[in-house]
N, C-alpha and C positions, 0 to 999 in steps of 0.2 A: 887589791886589798885582800888580806888573808882573813880578816875577821872584823868584828865591830870595835875591838879595843882601840884602834887608831882613828875611828870616826868620831866626829862631834856627836853629842847625845841626841840632837834633833835628827841627824842622819841615821843613827843607829835605830831610833824609834821608827823611822820611815821604813827601814829594811825589815824590821820585825813585823810591821803592819802589812807590808807587801807579802811576806812569807805566809802570814795567816790568810791573806786574800787568795793566794795561789791555792791553798788547801781548800778553802771555801768554794772557789770557782770549780775546782775539779770534782768536789763532792756533789756539786749542783749539776754536773754533767757538761760543764763548759770548759772542755780541755783547751779549745782554741783560745779562749779568753785567758786561761792560766798561762799558756805559752806566750801570748802577747805581753802580758804583764811581766813575766820573767825576762823576756828579751828587752823590755824598756827600762828595767831596773839599772840605775847608774852604778849601784854598789850591791854586791851579793856576798853573803857569808855562807858557811857550810850548810846552815839550816835552809838557806834559799835553794841550794842545789838538792838537798835532801827532799825539800817540799816538791820540787819539780819532778824528781825521780818517783816520789810517792804518787804524784798525780798520774804519771805515765803508768805506774803499776796498777793503779785503780782502774784504768781503762784498758789494761791488758797489752799495753804498748811496750813490751819488754826490750825490743831492739833499741828503742829510744832511751830506755833506762841505761843500757850499756854505753850508748853513744854519749849521753849526758855525763856519766861517771868518768869516762876517759877524757872528755872535754874539761871537766872540773879538775882533773889531775894536771892537765896542761896549763891550767891557770895557777898552779902551784899550791892549791888548797889541800890540806891534809884530811883524808876521809875520817869520819867519826865511826864509831861502832854501829850506829844506825845506818850510815851510808853502806858499810860493808855488808850488813845483814840484808838490806834492800837489794843490792846488786847481786848478791849470791842467790837470792830468791828468784831473780830474773834469769840468771844463768841456769838455775834448776828448771824453770818453766821452758826455756829454750833448748834444754839439753846441751848447753854450750860448755863442754868440758874444758876446752882450751882456755876460754876466758875465765871460767870458774877457777882453774888452777892458778891463773895470773892473780886473781883477786885473793886467793888463798895465800899466795906468796906475799902480797901487799899486807895482808892481815898479820902474817907472822912478823914482818918487819915493824909493823905498828904495835906489836905485842897485843893484838886484839883477838887472836885465834882462840885464846883461853876464855874469852868472854862468853857467857852462856848464850846470848842471842846470836853472836857471830858463829860460835861453835855449832849451835843447833842448825843454823842456815847452811853451814858447810856440810854437815851430815846429810841434810836434805838434798843439797846439790849433788853430792856424790852418789846417793842411791838413785836419784832420778836420772843420772847419767850412766847408771849401771856399772859403777866402779865400786864393787863391794870391798875390795882390798883396803880402801882408804877409810871405810866407815869407822872401824874401831880406832884407828889412829886419830881421826878427827874427834871422836868421842873422848878418848883418853886425854886429849889436849885441854878439854874444858875443865877449869878448876872446880867450879860449883855447878853441879848438874841438876837442872830442874826436871820436873816431870815431862815438860815439853822436849827436853834434850833426850831423855830416855825414849819418849814416844817417837822421836825422829829416827833413832837407831832401830827401834822395833819395826817401824814402817819400812826402813831400808831393807832389812832382812826379809820382810814380807813381800816387798816389791820385787826382790831378786829371787823369790821362791825358795829361800833358805829357811824353811819352816822350823827345822830343829833348832837352829841358832836363834830364831825369833822367839821360840818358846823359852829358851834359856834366858834371854833378855827379859822377857815378861816375868819369869819366876824370880829374877834377881832385882827387879824394880823395887826401890824402897817405898814408893807409893804409886798407886795407879788411879787414873781417872777414867771416865767413860770412853775417852779416845783410845786409851791403852787397851781396854777390853775389846772395843769394836775392831781395832786394828788386828788383834790376835785372832778374833773370830773370823775376820775377813781373810786372814792368811789361811786358816784351815779350810774355809769355803773355797778359795781359789785352788787349793791343793786337792780338793775333792774329798777331804777328810771330814765328812759331815758328822760322824759320831763324836769326834773331838770337839767340833764346833758346837754341837748341841750340849755337850757336857759343860763347856765353858760358858755358854749362853745361860744355862740353868743356874750356874754359880754367880753370875754377874749381879752385883748388888743393885745397881741403878742402870736402866736401859733408856736410850733416847730413840728418836724416830729412825735415825740412821742405823742403829743396831738392829732394830726390828726389820728394817728393809733389807739389810745385808743377810740376815738369817733366812728371811722369806725367799730372797733371790737364790740363796744357796740350795734350799730345799727344792725349789722349782728346777734349777739347773741339774740337780741330782736325780730328778724324776720322782721325787717324793711329794707328789701333788696333794694327796690327801692330808699328809702331815703339814704341808704349807697352809692349807685351808684351816686346819685345826689350830695352827699357831696364830693365824690372823684372827680367828674368833677369840682366842685367849687374849690377844692384844686389845680387842674391842671390849671384852668383859673386864679387863684391867683398867678401863677408863682412859686408855691412850687413844688420842685422835690420830687416825692413820694418815700417813703422808701419801702423796700421789704415787711415789715410787712403790710403796708397800701395796697400794691398791692395784697398780699395774701388774705386780708379781702375782697377786691372788687371782686376778682375772685370767692371767696366763695359765694358772693351775686349773681353774675351772674349764678353760678351753681344752687343755690336755686331757682332762678326765671326761670331757664331753658331758658335763653336768649342768644342764640349763637351769635346774631348780636353784642350785647354789649360785650360779651366775646371776640369776635375777635378784637373788638376795643381796649380792654385792652391788648390783646396779641400784637397788633401793637405797643402800647405804651411801653410795656415791651422791645420789640426789639429796639425801639428808645432810651431807656435809657441804653441799654446794659446789661439788667438783664436776657437775655435768657439763660445764662450759670448758673444761680442760680438754684441749685438742687431743693430747696423747691418750688420755683415758677414754675419750669418746671413740677414738680409732681402735683401741683395745677391745672395747665393748662390742663394736661392730664385728670384729674378727671372731670374738667369742660366740656371738649369736649365730653367725654363719657356721662355725665349727660344730656347735652343739645342736642346732635345730635344722640345718640344711637351708638352702637358698630361699625357698618359698616361705617357710615359717619365719625365717630371720627377717625377711623384708617387712613383715607386719610390725616387728619391734623396731627395726631401723628407721622406718618411715616416721617414727616419733622424734627422731633426732634432727638436729639442724643440718648436719653434714655439709657445712659450708667451708670448713677449713681444708687446706691442702692435705693434711694428715688423714682426715676422715675420708676424703675422696680416694686417697691412695689405698686406705684399708678396704674400701668398697671394691676398687679395681682388683686388688689382691684376692679378695674373697670370691668375687664373681669368676675370676679366672680359675681359682681352685675348684669351682663347681661347674667348669666347662661352659660358662656363659660368656664367651668372648665378645659377642655382639653387645651385651649389656655393658660390659667393662669398657668397650670402645666408645659407647655413647657417653658414659660418665667422663671419660678422658677428654672427649671433644668439647663437652660443656664446661669443663673446669676453667674458672677465671684465671687461676694462677697455678702453673705447674712447676714442680721442682725436678731435680735430677731423678728422684725416686719414681715420680710419675712416669717419666719416659722409660726408665729401666723396667718397671713393672709391665708396661704395655708391650715393649719390645720383647722381653723375656716370655710374656704370655704368648705372643705370636710364635716364638721359637719353640715353646713347650708343645704347642699344637701343630708344629711343622708348617706354619704359615711363614715360610722363610722369606718370600718376596715381600710380604706385608711388613715383616720386621726390617728388611733392608730399606724399604720406602720410608717407613717411619723414622728410621735412623737418619736418613738423608735430610729430614725435616727438622732435626734437633737444632735449636737456636745456638747452642754453644757446645763445642766438642772439646772438652778438657781431656787431659791425659788420663785422669781417673775414669772418666766416662768411657773413653775408647777401650781402656784396658778391661773394664767389666764387660763391655759388649764383645770384645774378642773372646773372653772366657765363655760367654753365652753361645757364640757361634761354634766354638770348639766342642762344647758339650753336645751339640747337635751334629757333630761330625763334619761341620762345614769349615774344614781347614783352609780351603782356598779363599773363602770369604774373609775369614779371620786374618789371613796373610795380606789380603788386599787392604783391609782396614788398617793393619799395622803399617803398611807401606804408605798409606795416605796421611798418617800422623805427621804433623809438622814438628812435633816435639815428642820424644819418648823418654820415659824414665826406666829405671832398672826393673820395675814391676811389670811394665809392658813387655820387655824382653823375656822376663821369667815366665810370664803367662804363656807366651807363644812357644817357648822352649818346652814347657810342660805339655802343650798340645802335640808337639812333634814326638815327645816321648810316649805319650798315650797312643799315638798312631804307629808306634814302632819305628819311626824315622830317626834313628839314633844319630846318623851322620849329619842330618839337617839340624838336629838339636845341638850337636856339638859345634857345628859351624856357626850357628847363631850365638852360641855361648861365647865363642872366641871373639865375636864382634860386639859383645855386650860391654858397655862402658861401666867400669867399676862394679862388677857383679858382687852381690851381697851374700850373706849366709843363706838366705832363702833360695837364691839362684843355685848355689852349690847343692843344697839339700834336694832340690827338684832333680838335679842331674844324678846325685847319688841314688835316690829312690828309683828313678827311671832306669838307670843302668842295672840296678839290682833286680828290678821286676823282669827285665829281659835276660837274666842269667849272666850278666857281665859283672860278676862280683869283684874279680880282681881288677878290672878296669875302673870300677867305682872306688876301690881301695886306693889305687894309684892316684886318682883325682882327689880323694880324701886327704892323702898325705901332702898333696900340693896346695890344698886349700889354705888361704891365709886366715880364714875365719871359720870357726866351728862353734856350734852351740850344742845343747843337750840333744836336739833332734838329729844333728849330724852324727854324733857318737852313737846314739841309740839305733839309727838306721843301719850303720855299718856293723854294729855288734849283732843286731837281729839278722842281718844278711849272712854273716859268718855262721851263726847258729843254724839257720834254716838250710844253709848249703853244706852243712856237715863239717865246717871248719871250726870246731869247738876250741881247739888250742889257740887259734888266732883270735877267737872271740875273747878268751881270757887275757891274752896279751894286750888287746885293745882296751879291755876294761881297766886293766892296771894303768895304762897310759891315761885313760880318762880320769881316774881317781887322782893321779899325780898332777893333772892339769887344772885341778880345782874347778872343774865344770860341775854344776849342780846335777846330781844323779837323780833321775826320775824313775817312776815305777816301771816304765817300759824297759829300761835298761836292766833293772834288777830282775824282772821276769825273764828277760832274754838270757841273762847270764846264769840264772837258775836252771833254765832249759839246757844250757851247755853243760852244766854240772851233771844234770840228769843223763844226757846222752853219753857222757864219758864215765858215768858212775863214780864221779869224784866226790865222795862224801865229805872229805875234809874241806874242799873248796866250797861245797854247798853249804856246809855249816858256817863258814866264814861269811858267805853272802847272806845267810839267814841273820847273822849278827848285824851286818850292815843294814839290812831291811829294818831291823828293830831300831838301830841308831838313827836312821832317817825318818822314823815314824810311819813306816809303811806296813807295820805288822797287822793292822786291822783292815787293810785293803783286800777285797775278795780276790782280785787278780793275783796279788802277791801270795796270798794264802793258798790259792789253787796251785800256783807254781811250786810252793814249798811241798805240798802233798805229792805232786808229780815227781819232784826231785828226790824226796826221801823214799818214795816207792821204787823209783828206778835206781836207787843206790842200795836197795835191799833192806831198807828200814821201814817195812810196812807198819810196824807197831807205832813208830814215831809219827808216821803219816796219819795213822788213825787217831792218835792223841791230839794232833793239830786239828783234825776234822771234828773231833768231839768238842773242842773249845770254840768252834766257829758259831757265831750267832746267826749270820746270814749265809745260807748255802744256795748256790745256783746250780744249774744243770752241769756245768763244767766241774764243780766241786764233787758231785756224786759220781760223774763219769771217771774222774781222776782216781777216786777211792776204789771204785769197782775194778778198774783196770789195774790199779796198784796191787790189789789182792790177787788178781789173776796172774800177773807177771811174776809174783812171788810164790805161786803155786798154792795159795790159800783159797782154793776154789769154793769151798762151802761158805767161807766168810764173804766172798764176792757175791755169791747168789743171795745170801742173807741181806747184804747191803742193798741189792737191787729191790728186794721185797720191802725193805725199810724205806727206800726212796719212793716207791709207789704210794705208801701210806702217808708220806709227807706232803703229797699233793704236787710234787714235781713231775712233769710229764716226760717220760724217756724219749730219746731220739735214736736214730740208727747207730750212733756211736755207743750209746748205753748198751744196746743189745750186742754189739760187737764185743764189748768188755765182758758181758755175761757169757757169751759163747766161748770166748777165750778161756774164761774160768772153767767152763765145762771141758774144753779141749785138754787143758793141762792135767786133768784127772780122769780123762776118758769117760765122762758122764754122759753117755749117749742119750738116754731117755730124757734127761733134763735139757740137753741141747735141743732135741727134737721139739720139746714142749715150748721153749722160748723162741725157737725159730718159727713155730706155728703161730703163736700169739702175737708175734711181731707184726704180722699183717692182719690177722683176724680181729685183734682187740685194739691195736694201736694204729692201724692204717699205714704202716711203714713197709715199703718194699725192700726185701733183702737185696743187698749188693753182693758183688763178687766175694769180698772178704768174709761175709756171713756164710756163704756156701763153702768157702775154704775150710772154715772151722768144722762144719759137719763132715765134710769129706775126710779131713785129717783124722777125726775120731774113728770113722768107719774103717779107714785103712789100718790104724793102729790096733783095732779090735779084730782085724782079719776079715772084715766083711767087704772084700774087694769088689764083688759083683755089684752090690748095692752102691758102693762108691762110684764105680764105673758108670752105672746107670744114671746116677745123679749128675756126673760130669757132662754126659751127653744130653740130658734133659733140661739143664739149667739154661736160663736166657742170656748166658754170657759165654764168651770164648774162654776156655781155661787158660790161666796164666802159669808162670813158672812155679809159684807156690803150690798150686794144685797138683801139677805133674810131679813135683818133688814129694808131696805126700803120697801120691800113688806109687812112686818108685820105692819109698821107704816101706810101704805096705807090701810091695812085691818082695822085698828082701826078707821081711818077716815070714812071708808065706811061700817063698821060693817060686814066684810066678814069673818065669823067664820071658814068656811071650809079651805079657803086658808091660814088663819092665823095659824090654827093648823098644816097645812103642813109646813109652814115656820118655826114654832117653832121646829118641828121634825128635820128639816135640820140644824137649828142653834144649837140644842142640840148635833148633831153629830159633828159639826165643833168645838164647844166650850162647852163641857158638864157642866162646872162649872159656866157659865155666867148666872146670875139671870135675866138679862134684858128681854129675850124672854118670860119667865114665867110672868113677871109683865105686859108686853104688853098684853098677852093673858088674864090675870086676868081682866084687864080693859075692854077688848072686851067682855068677858063674862058678866061683870057688866053692860056694856052699852046695851047689848042685852037681859038682864034679865035671863041669864042662871046661876042661883045662885048655882045649884047643881054642875055644872061643875067648877064653881069658887071655891067652897069649896073643891072639889076633888083635884084641882090643888094646892091649898094651902097645903093640907095634903101631896101631893107628894113632894112638896118643903121641907116641914118640915122633912119628912122621909129621904130625900136625903141629908139633912143638907145644903140646898141651902138657903142663906139669902140675903136680899137686901143689896147691897153695899151702905154704908152711903155716903150721899152727903158731899162734902168738898169744901169750898171756901176760898181763901186767898187774902190778900190785903197787898201791900207793902207801908209802910209809914216811911219816914226818914231812909230808908235803912234797916228797920226791916220788916220781913215777918210775918204777923199775920194770923193764920189759924183758921177756924171756921167749926165745924161739925154740921150737922143737929141734932137738939134736944139736943145739948150739952150746958149746962149753966155753965160750969166750967171755961170759959175764964175769965181773969182778967177784971175788970170793967163790968162784965156781968150784974149786977143789973142796972147800968146806961145805958148800951147798950139796954137791953130788955125794960126798961122803955121808952126810946126814940123810940124804934121800935114800941111799942104799940101806941105811939102818932102818928107816921108816918102812921100806918095802919088806925087809926081813921080819920086822915086828908084826906087820899086818898079815903076812903069810901065816903066822902062828894063829891068827884069829879068823882065818877063812879066805884070804885073798889068793886067787888063782889067776895068773895072767891069761888074757883071752888072745891066743895066738891067731885066731881067725881074722882079727882086725888088721893084721899086717899082710898086705897084699904082695909084698916082694917075696922072691924065692930065696929062702934062707932057713937055717935050722932053728930049733926052738930057742936055743940060748941067744942067738942073734936077734930073734924076734923079741925076746924079753928085754934085751938091751934097747931096742927101738922104742918099746912101750915105756921103758923107764925114763926115756928122754922126752916124753910128751911135755909140752910147755906148762900145762897146769900143774903137773907133778913137781917140776922144778920150782914153780912159783910158790906152791904150798910149803915146800921145804924152806925156801928163802923166808917166807912169811913167819913160819914157826920159829926160825932162828932169830928173827929181828923184831918180834913183838912179844909182849908179855901176857901171861895168863891174867885175866880171862878175856882179853880183847879178842874179838873175832878176827879171823884171817879173811880178807876180802880180795877176790881174784876176778879179773875180767878176761874172757876168752873171745878171740875173734872168729872162732868156728863153734859149731855145735860140739859139746863134749862127747867123747866116745864112751862106750859101755865100760871099758876097762878102767878109765880114769874115774868114772862115776862110782864104780865099786870101791876103787882105792880111796876116794875122798870120804866115803861113808866110814870105812874102817879106820882111816887116819883120824877122823873126828872122834871115834871111839877110843882109839889108843892114846891120842894126845890130850883128850878131854878138852878139846877146843872146838868152838863153832867155826865152820868154814862156809863163807857165803861166796858163791861163784855165779857170775852172770855170763851165760853164753849167748849165742845169737837168737835163742828161742825164749829163754826165761831165766829166772833166778833159781838157784838150787841152794837150799839152806841145809847143810849137813850138820847133824848134831846127834851125838850118842849112837852113832852107827846107822842112822837112817837119814832119808832125804825128804824134804817137804813135797817133792813131786811124786812120792810113793812109787818110784821106779817106773813111771809112765811117761817119761819125757821123750 
């Protein structure tokens, strides 16, 4: 029978009565009775099947809902819109995408997908199955969209962490209810954007208990514990009766602040509301008292509690273990009438924490039930204690293993550096998931196997935001910035949600290559994705603009920041230093001290770098001294390097040499290079020869020390030594590294090598370069022939100097950019004195600013002068 229309009236009435009885029985908790009645019905209509499916839904039996639906279809009954909506809801709860798509197809054939209830259920099903591509299509199919339909779409984007799209939906909604506002606030909270969440919360016209709890939970998760307590008090004063979830959040805030006075106040409020019998709240209060008062004082408060529930006993075990009272925790565990998995985990992990390994193994063997989840967590605990052998034994004992068990042990092998064992276990993992692949990526990267990780990444069938961010970060940290950009573009085109970690990494890549155009594009993406208020992203922007020679833009971003952390100040101080704005960097440090932020050794390194770039010796000595005397920070080797570099450049070689031998570190190549440069300025041959010997030991293949010594021999007239050193270099196959400069124009990077005339437009470029040189000669340029170590006449030497890569690059830049845009050049070596003078005069003649980054710093050439004040 398809319906009641073919039944006699008395039978139809009996079917309708049975349908109502099914619903009544299920609401009364008698699912068995409802099933029995349904099975005994001689005749059923669509409502009968719907009633049974609703009964299963009410009791969370979603698998039975699907079975009932497909059984109904086999009986030839046409599903109603209520049927489809119910079944789609069960597909959503089960994350059953295949069945959900089948039901979607049935709804299209039945012309029901445009129904508001069916359409809303479809949207919910797709977002819970993480299929964001189908959200808008399902939404657009709905003819009349209710607020619930809009809420489903909004929740879909929130669930898939597409916060920008979620906000667009929220703003477009014709009407909003408390669910809409709460969903959007929840989205901001999950994204860590508490400022946006707070702004929206303040604008919300009517708040319910869920809204307050979401906001409180967000503040606690973000570490804003005092603000969470203040918000909770505002809620109370507004006359809102707190929910148990809100109370647990504020108790957690009191615990984190270790504020017993406020905690006791919340406890009194709990008693007043009658929540003292709530097991979860009692467990939270126990943990709070132990955290705030210590074990002995907390016991006086906790003794007033009933502490009979499993949750409360677990909290006591946890708290006593945190306070090194293993024996007390053990007594509570033994006396417990009912233990759950958490009880066993806490006690076993407590034994592991205090290196009572054998006790942990003994207790583990007594566990009444060893589920896959239980074993996996215990494997993780043994691995944390370095007991790989025990973890492997437990893994081998498991009768059944899931992908998480394999992944956990793979992670352990990676942490121990046993890469081959990890890869062997991975190959035997049945159906590895994205977490498994991510563990391998990160493990290989940590052990320097970046390209092996990339090969595995390309073979991986599944990738999420963590996969992409891990590889992009690995490329950036390993110096593969070009590869990082390529991978980032692939990620954007693959529609993977971009997270803050990826944006920060790719901004770092832009900084390392001084690619301002790319950095500006990423800045735009950060704004598009709503990350512009995140401290991590803003710090990365300051770093990027500073390392692209735009210290003033970095400063403007810094000034707009409301919350600055230590990294913010360090980035700005170093940004000023690397751009040769030494005075501004020192002023920034003094401003930082008055702000209440405590400097660290990185801060002082930035300040000392600022002093180094302008040879501010007395200031450097002052900050080097107070680093230890006022701030208790021990100088590291880079701090000594800054002082030694200044001394060398000021000609105080004896003091520099004394500091090298008195410091508590072995000198590295940076220090010996500073010594060698100082020797060249002061013509100290003996010390220079010693420095070169040390540099050859540290880096035998580096030609730079030989070239410095050749110039020193030339300046002191030691031509026989000069020729001898040239012969040694030739015999050893050591050649001068070619200078290379590059310039980015319209998104294209143009590279130029010293002496290379093969570039496109080379004829035009070199013709214009010769014109530039002739013009700047008229205003004071004299080629420095001493910088050419080869034996040739002055005209040949001038030709060599003409073909230095930065001169070619500046000519190309002036030809291909318009006034007043600065010409930006990057050099792979330290710029020579001849090019430095030429750049100053070109900036005067062409009336253009030239920003050049070499291996040491930025040079801002403008109006015939340089930001480094010729002390580079």
